N, C-alpha and C positions, 0 to 999 in steps of 0.2 A: 751448795758449796762449790764455787767456781774459781776461786783464787788458788793459784799454786803457792807453794811455801814461800817462794821468793817474791811473789807479787803482792807486796804490801801497799796499801793506799798511800799516795804521796802526802795526803793530809796528816798522816801519822808523823811523818818526819818534819813537817813544817812547824810543829808546836815547839816553842822554846822551852829549854830546861829551866825551871824556876830556881830561885835562890834556895828555897826549902829542899828541892830535889837535890841540889848540889851538896847542901849540908848533910842530908841524910845519906847520900852516896858516900861521902868521905867518912862519916861515922860508921857506916856499915862495913866499909873496907877495912877499918881499923879494929873491928870486933874480933875477939879471941874467945870463942865459946867452948865450954866443956863438951866432951864427947857425949853424943846422944841428943844434942840440941842443934837447931838450925835457925837462921835469921833470914827474913825476907823483907823487902820494902814494898808495902802494899798501901796504896792510896794515902800517901803522906805520913806513914808511920813505919817504924821498924818493928816487926812482930817476931818474937822469939817463941818457938814451940818445941816441945820434946818429941822424940821418936814415937811413932804411933803404937797403939796396942796390938795384941796378937791378931785379932780379927782384921784390923787394918793391914797388917803385914801379909796375912793369908790372901786377902783379895788382891793386893798388889802383885803378889807372887803368881797367882793364877793368871791374872791378866798378862803379866810379862811373859810367862811361858807360852801362853796361847798366841800372843803377838809374835814372839820369836819364831814359832812354827809357821804362822800365817805369812810373815814377811821374808821367810828364808829364801835366799837367792836373789833378793831385790837389792836396791841401792839405799833403802831406808830400814832402820831397825828401832826398837824401843830402847830408851836410855833412862837411867835413874841417877839421882844424887849429883846433879849438876845444876848450876845457876843458869836460868834463862833470863836474859837481860834485854831490856828495852828502855832507852832514854833515861838512864840512871834509876831504873826500877829493877828489882831482882826478885825472881820467884824460883822455888824449887818444886816443880810439879811432882806428883807421885810417880808418874811415867810421862815421857814425851817421845814423840816419833820425829826423827830427824835423819839426815844422811849417816851412813855407816861411819864415816870419818868426820868427827866433830871439828877437826881442824879446818874443814871447808866453811864453817860458819862461826868463826871466832867473834867475840865482842871486842870493842876497841881496846879495853884494858886487859884483855887476856884472862878474865876472871870467870868466864863461862861461855855460853853460846848466844849468838844473836837471835832474838825471837823471830826475826824475818825468815830464818831458815828452818823454823820448827813448823811441821805440818799438822801436829795434833798434840794436845795435852790431856792427861787423865788425872782427875782428882777423886780420891776415895774420901768421902766425908767422914770426919772424925766426930765422935759424940761430944755433946756440950754446946751450949748456946753460942759462945764466942767462936768455937771451932766451926760450927755449922754456918754461922754468918760469914766467916772467912772463906770457907770452901764453896759455899753455894752462891754468895753474892759478891763479895769484894774481889776475889780472884777472878770470878767470871767477868766482871767489868774490866779488870786489868788485861786479861787475855784478849778481850774484844778490842780494847784500845790499841793493843799491839798488832792486831790484824791476824792473829793465829786462826787458821781456817776452821779447825775443829776442836771443840772442847767437850770432853766426855766427863760426866759426873756420875759416879757410882755411889748411891746414897741408901744405906741401910735404914736411915732414920726418917725417910719420907714415906709415911704410910707403912705398908708391908715391904717396902724396898722399891726403889725406882732407879732406872738408868736413864740419864738425860743426854741426848745428843744435840749439841748446839753448833750451828753452822751459820755462814753468811754474816761475818762480823761487820758492824758499822763502827769504825774507829772513832769518828767524831762524837757519836752518841754513846759510845761505850756499851753497846748492846749486841747480842747475837739476834739477828732478825728471824732466824728459823730455829724452832725448838721442837724436838721430838721426844716425848716422854714415854718410856716403856716400863711397865711394872715387872718386878721380879717374876720369873716363871715363863716369860716370853723372851724372844730374841731381839736385842737391839742391834740392828745391822748398819754398819757404816756404808754409806752410799757412794762416796767419792774419795779421791786422794790415794796415797800409797797403801793405806789399810782397807781399801774398798773390799766389801764382802766379809770383813771381820765381824763376828757376832759375839756380843756379850749375853750369855744365856744362863740357864740354871746350873750348868756345869761349873760356872765361875761364881755365881752369886749364892749358891747353896750354903746353908749354915754348916 
């Protein structure tokens, strides 16, 4: 992982926004969802999903607390419940790492933060085929397209549980070229970036 949060490949910004992207963007901005639901624009669709189950919340809370402690005193912190926006796409990661003051990385419409200023995203995989496809595959491609340097996937439903660290995004191919898979029970350690040295281990993934 060599790119800094603000060093996004120029190729990402050269791609024009399609007519479909614009239509989805306008529809997404006009949505008024009931409490407990969120909407994201993922690969040409608006996807609405409910708040996660208890286990989902437990894992996110453990990761957030551990990241708060690890990043204390630095200029980056973990954030939740905000739109990460890139070229008329919008995602709500379970956690993302960005500057303390999100006003430093606003998106053009003031609806969230610019993905170019996000150094890492964390997704805790929700159960169910559609949710797993979204969290493991579709959002992974979207984050790679946006050039986000680190994507962490915490997955209860991959074997006996797996933490996947994805780095070195190739924006044109929408892939992370470096993948490190760690089974539950071992420490998955971040090697670079603001959260360097942070480990997701059994204290977080335990049942």
